[in-house]
N, C-alpha and C positions, 0 to 999 in steps of 0.2 A: 080260581087260577088264572084265566086267561086276564083278569084284571091284575094279577101279580106279576106275569109275564110282560105285559104293557108297561106296568110301572118300572121294570128291572130295564127294559128296552130304553125308556126314556131316561132314567138316571145314567145309563151307560154312555147314552149322546151326549148329555150334559158333561160327563166326564171328557169324554175326548175332544169335546168343542173347547172346554176350559183348558186342557193341556195345550191345546192347538194355540189358542189365545196366548198361553204364557209363553210358548215357544215364540209366537210372532214378537211378544215385547220383548224377550231376552235378546233376538235376532237384531231388533231394531236399536237396543241399548247398547249391544256390541258394536253395531255399526257405527252409531252415533261417537262412541268413544274413539273407535279407529279413525273416522273423520277429523274428530277433534285431536287426537294425536298427529295426524297428518297435516293439518293446518297450524298446529303448535311448530311442529318441526320444520316446514317451510318457511316460517314467519323468522327463522333465528337470523340474526343480523350479523353479516361477515364484516369484520374491522380490515381494513386494507393500510398497513402503515406505510406512508409515504417518506422515503429517504432523500433528504435534501441535498441538492447539488452542490458539489464544492465550488465555492467562490474563488474565481482566479484574481489575483491581485494584476495592476494595470500600473506601469510607472506613469509617474505623475508629471515628467518634464524629461530634457533630455538630461545627459552626465557625462562626465568625463574623468578619466583617470589613467594614469601612467604604470598603475600595478596591474592592469589586466594580464599582462605577461611579466610578470616579476619572479623571474626564475631564481633571485637570491632567498627570497621569502616565502615560499609557496605554502601556506598556512590556511587554516580556517578555524572558527570560534565556535565552540559549543557549551551552552550554558556558563558563559563567561571564562571559560578556559579555553587557552589558544593551543592549537596543536601544528607543529611544523613538519613537513615532509621531509624526511631524512634525518631528523633530530629526535621527534618522540617517538618513544617505543608504545609497543600494545600495552605493555604493563602499567605504562603511564596513565593511558585511559582506563584501563580496569581499575586503576586504584582511584581516579576520579569517579568512579561510579556510573560508568558509560554503559547502558544496558544492552550490550551485544546479545544477540539473540543464538549464538553458535552453542554448541554442545561443549561442556566443560572440557573435555577431553582433547578437544581440538587446539587449547592453549598450551598444551605440554608437548604438542609434536617438535619433532626435533626439524631444523631447517640447514641444509648443509651450506657451507661456508661459500659465500661468493654466488648466492642463488636468491631467489624469489620461491614466496610459498605460493603454492598452487590456489590456496583457498582464501576467498574474501570473507570479511568479517562487518557484519550489518548491525544496525540498531536503528530504532524508531525516532523519526523526529516529532511526528504525529502518528495516531493509529493509521497503517496502511500506506505510510510514506516514510522510507526509510533511507540512510546513506551507508555507503560502503567504503571498507578502507582495505588496502592489501599491505602486507608488509614483505621486507626484504632483509636479507642477512648479508651486508658487505664487508664482515669481518673475515679472518683468515681462521676461524674457528665454529664449529657448527653450535648453532644456539636453539635454544627452546622458543617456539614463535613468540610468546609472550617477551621475549627479550629483544625483540627484532623491530627494526624501526619502520614506522608506517611509509610506504613509499606511493601509494595513491589513494586520491579520495574522490568519490562521485557522488553526486546529489541530484536526483531527478524531480519532475513535478515542482520546480521550484515555486511557480506563481500560486500553488496550491498550498503551499506551507506560509505560517503566520510570518509577520514582519519580525526580524531579529532571531527565528528559530535557529539559523547558522548563519554566520556573517562570514565576511572576508575582507582583506585589505583593500576591496575594491567593493564598490555598490552590489548588492546582491540581487538586484532588479534592473536590467538595463534592456538595450535593443541592440541589434545587430550593427545599426548605425552608430550607435556611442561607442562600441569598440573599435569598429574601422576608423572613426573620427579620431580617437584616442592614441591607438597604437598603430594605425597603418593596416595593410590588406594583409590577411593570414598566409601562412606559410602553406597551407591546404584548405580545400573547400568542396565540400560535397551538398548535393541537393536532393529531396526526394518527396514525394506526396503520401500522405496516409491519414485515411478518416476525415477526407475533406479539408486537411489543413497542408500547409508546404512547410518542410525542414529544411532548415540549412546549417550545416556543421562546418564551425570555422577552427581551424587548428594552428597554434602559434607555439613553434619549435625552437630547441637550442641542442646543439651538440654537446655530450657529455665529453669531458676533459679524460675520463678514466676508462670509459666502457663504450664497446662497439653500440650505442644506442642513443637516444636523444630524451631529455625531459620535455613534457609539453602541457599545455592549457588547451583543451578542447571545450568549445563552446557549441551547445545546440540549441538552435533557435526555432520556435515555434510560431508561424507566422510573423517573424521578425521580433518577437519577443522571447527573451532566454527560457529554455525549459530544463537545461540539462548542464552541470560544470562539472567537468571529469579533468584532473590535475593529475600528471604523474612524474615522479622524480627519480633520478638515475644520478649518482654523484659525478 
């Protein structure tokens, strides 16, 4: 009987030790897998996309033109089509396929006689770089927006645009000295500094023969090179 009890005790101890060993191995295996998972997670490579900076064009030399203040032909050319302020209608540009970003309903709004429309119409020259026109109704009848003539045109960040993206009857890339040497000192001038650059705005004006107002060319120069061209027409 004693022998039987001793044998049972020994078998029980062996069973307990076996279970402990299995538990230890299972714990080690689980820990190893967790460590392996952690290692694999920490080794995931993060890819960073670098966006290339815009390359700004620079004038290759001096230029002259007597068209910098040509108030008889205030125009610009986009994709081979010439558009003239006071002559071209918004419908002309729409029919030519100019990709305006405005809502469709904007083109059907009414513009009172002898008045300007409050909203501008923009289209991309390249992604994230656009031009804007406004329209006016110089007739004695109310008109839909699309039947009004374009009365202003504004183009910014000119140095970041491709050569020939938009052209004028004067060079599209020039310096402040080029303009002043070509047509003289501006009628208005202001200066300011921003983000480490110096800006000069030169305005050339002509008094309207019919309305209380002026037509003008406004050139904004960033560090002496043209950055924005803004022209506005009134009969």
